[in-house]
C-alpha positions as CSV (number, residue, x, y, z in Angstrom):
1,M,139.7,150.7,38.3
2,T,138.1,153.8,36.9
3,Y,134.4,154.4,36.4
4,K,135.0,154.3,32.6
5,E,136.3,150.7,32.9
6,I,133.3,149.7,34.9
7,I,131.0,151.1,32.3
8,G,133.1,149.6,29.5
9,K,132.6,146.1,31.1
10,I,128.8,146.3,30.7
11,K,128.8,147.6,27.2
12,P,129.3,144.1,25.6
13,E,126.4,142.8,27.7
14,L,124.1,145.6,26.5
15,E,125.1,144.9,23.0
16,K,124.3,141.2,23.5
17,T,120.9,142.1,24.9
18,F,120.2,144.3,21.8
19,H,121.3,141.6,19.3
20,F,119.3,138.9,21.1
21,L,116.1,141.1,20.9
22,E,116.8,141.7,17.2
23,E,117.0,137.9,16.6
24,E,113.9,137.2,18.6
25,L,111.9,139.9,16.7
26,Q,113.1,138.4,13.3
27,K,111.5,135.1,14.3
28,I,108.1,136.7,14.6
29,K,105.9,136.0,11.6
30,T,104.2,139.0,10.3
31,G,102.5,137.6,7.2
32,R,105.4,139.1,5.2
33,A,107.9,136.5,4.1
34,S,111.4,136.8,5.4
35,I,114.3,134.6,4.6
36,S,115.6,134.9,8.1
37,L,112.6,132.9,9.3
38,I,113.8,129.7,7.6
39,E,117.5,130.0,6.7
40,N,118.8,128.5,9.9
41,I,116.3,125.6,10.1
42,Q,118.3,122.4,10.8
43,V,117.9,119.8,8.0
44,D,118.8,116.2,8.7
45,C,120.6,115.2,5.5
46,F,122.6,112.0,5.2
47,G,122.9,111.6,8.9
48,Q,124.1,115.2,9.5
49,K,122.3,118.3,10.5
50,C,122.9,121.4,8.3
51,P,121.3,124.8,8.2
52,L,118.9,125.1,5.3
53,K,121.0,128.0,3.8
54,Q,123.9,125.5,3.3
55,L,121.7,123.1,1.2
56,S,119.8,125.5,-1.0
57,T,119.2,128.9,-2.5
58,I,116.5,130.8,-0.7
59,S,114.8,133.7,-2.3
60,L,111.6,135.8,-2.1
61,A,109.1,135.4,-4.9
62,T,106.7,137.9,-3.4
63,T,106.2,139.6,0.0
64,R,104.3,136.5,1.1
65,Q,106.2,133.7,-0.7
66,I,109.6,132.2,-0.3
67,I,111.2,129.8,-2.8
68,V,113.7,127.2,-1.7
69,Q,115.8,125.7,-4.5
70,P,117.9,122.8,-3.1
71,W,121.3,122.3,-4.8
72,D,120.6,118.6,-5.1
73,R,117.2,117.0,-5.8
74,S,117.8,114.4,-3.0
75,Y,117.6,117.3,-0.4
76,I,113.9,118.1,-1.2
77,E,112.3,115.5,1.1
78,P,114.5,116.2,4.2
79,I,114.1,120.0,3.6
80,E,110.3,119.6,3.4
81,K,110.1,117.6,6.6
82,S,112.4,120.0,8.4
83,I,110.2,123.0,7.5
84,E,107.1,121.2,8.5
85,R,108.7,120.3,11.9
86,A,110.0,123.9,12.5
87,G,106.6,125.0,13.9
88,L,106.2,127.9,11.6
89,G,102.6,127.0,10.7
90,I,103.5,127.0,7.0
91,N,103.0,124.0,4.7
92,P,105.8,123.6,2.1
93,V,104.6,122.8,-1.4
94,V,107.0,120.9,-3.6
95,D,106.9,122.0,-7.2
96,K,109.4,119.9,-9.3
97,D,112.9,121.1,-8.1
98,T,111.7,123.8,-5.8
99,I,109.8,124.2,-2.5
100,R,107.3,127.1,-2.1
101,L,106.3,128.5,1.2
102,S,103.3,130.8,1.3
103,F,102.6,133.0,4.3
104,P,98.9,133.7,5.0
105,Q,97.5,137.2,5.6
106,L,97.3,138.0,9.3
107,T,94.0,138.3,11.2
108,E,93.3,141.3,13.4
109,D,93.4,139.1,16.6
110,Y,96.7,137.6,15.6
111,R,98.1,141.1,15.0
112,R,97.1,142.2,18.5
113,D,98.7,139.1,19.9
114,L,101.9,139.8,18.0
115,L,102.0,143.4,19.2
116,R,101.7,142.1,22.8
117,V,104.6,139.6,22.2
118,I,106.8,142.4,20.7
119,S,106.1,144.7,23.7
120,G,106.9,141.9,26.1
121,K,110.2,141.2,24.4
122,M,111.0,144.9,24.4
123,E,110.3,145.2,28.1
124,D,112.4,142.1,28.8
125,A,115.3,143.7,27.0
126,K,114.9,146.9,28.9
127,K,114.8,145.0,32.2
128,T,118.1,143.4,31.3
129,V,119.6,146.8,30.5
130,R,118.4,148.1,33.9
131,H,120.0,145.1,35.6
132,W,123.4,145.9,34.0
133,R,123.0,149.6,34.9
134,E,122.4,148.6,38.5
135,E,125.4,146.3,38.5
136,A,127.7,149.0,37.2
137,W,126.3,151.6,39.5
138,R,126.7,149.3,42.5
139,E,130.4,148.7,41.5
140,I,131.0,152.4,41.1
141,Q,129.6,153.1,44.5
142,E,131.8,150.3,46.0
143,K,134.9,151.7,44.4
144,F,133.9,155.2,45.8
145,K,133.6,153.7,49.3
146,E,136.9,152.0,49.0
147,K,138.3,155.4,47.9
148,E,139.4,154.1,44.5
149,I,137.1,156.6,42.8
150,R,136.7,160.3,43.7
151,E,133.2,161.8,44.3
152,D,133.3,163.8,41.1
153,D,134.1,160.7,39.1
154,K,131.3,158.8,40.9
155,F,128.8,161.3,39.6
156,R,130.4,161.6,36.2
157,G,130.2,157.8,36.0
158,K,126.5,157.9,37.0
159,D,125.8,160.4,34.2
160,E,127.8,158.5,31.6
161,L,126.1,155.2,32.7
162,Q,122.7,156.8,32.3
163,D,123.6,158.1,28.8
164,L,124.7,154.6,27.8
165,V,121.5,153.1,29.1
166,D,119.4,155.7,27.4
167,E,121.2,155.0,24.1
168,Y,120.5,151.3,24.3
169,N,116.9,151.8,25.4
170,K,116.4,154.0,22.4
171,K,117.9,151.3,20.1
172,I,115.6,148.7,21.7
173,E,112.5,150.9,21.2
174,E,113.4,151.7,17.6
175,V,113.8,148.0,16.6
176,A,110.6,147.1,18.4
177,D,108.7,150.0,16.8
178,R,109.9,148.9,13.3
179,K,108.6,145.4,14.0
180,K,105.3,146.7,15.3
181,K,104.9,148.9,12.2
182,E,105.7,145.8,10.1
183,V,102.9,143.8,11.9
184,T,100.3,146.6,11.5
185,T,101.0,147.4,7.9
186,V,101.2,144.0,6.3
C-alpha cells in the first residue's frame, strides 16, 4: 500500500465531515427565510410520512417569509401540524390554499448565541479532520516501520496529508464564515 492510497482512504471521510457541517449550518435560523429549513420536514399524510417538498411547492415570498402551497387541499392540516412540531419556533398561518411562515428579526443576544453555535460546529468539524489526519499518519508510519513505504515517501505523504487537511480546514472555515456573515447582516 502506498502513502497515496492511505491518504485516498480518508478523503471520503473528510468530504462527509464537510457536507455534514454544511447541512448542520443550513438548519440554523438566521431570521432570513430558507427553503432548506423546512423542505425535509416529515409530514404524516394518509398514514405515511413524506417530506414536505413531495407534498407542496415551497417558495420565498420575501427574505423573511416562506409560502407553502400544498398540491392537495387535504394536505394543509397535516403540513401545518408537522411544521408546528418541527421545533423551528415559527407559527404557520393558513391563508386559503397556502401556508405562510414568517421569520422574526433576530435579537442581538440570539445572534451572539448563534455565532457561538456556528463556531462550535466549525471546531467539531476541524476536530474530526484532525482525527482522520492522525489515523492516516499513524498508518503511514506503520507501513514505514514494516518497510512497505520508503522514508522519502513517508515525508512526502506527511506533506500531502497536511495539504489535504489544510484544504478541508479552509473549506470548513469558509462555509462557517459565510453563515456567520449571514447571522450578523440579517
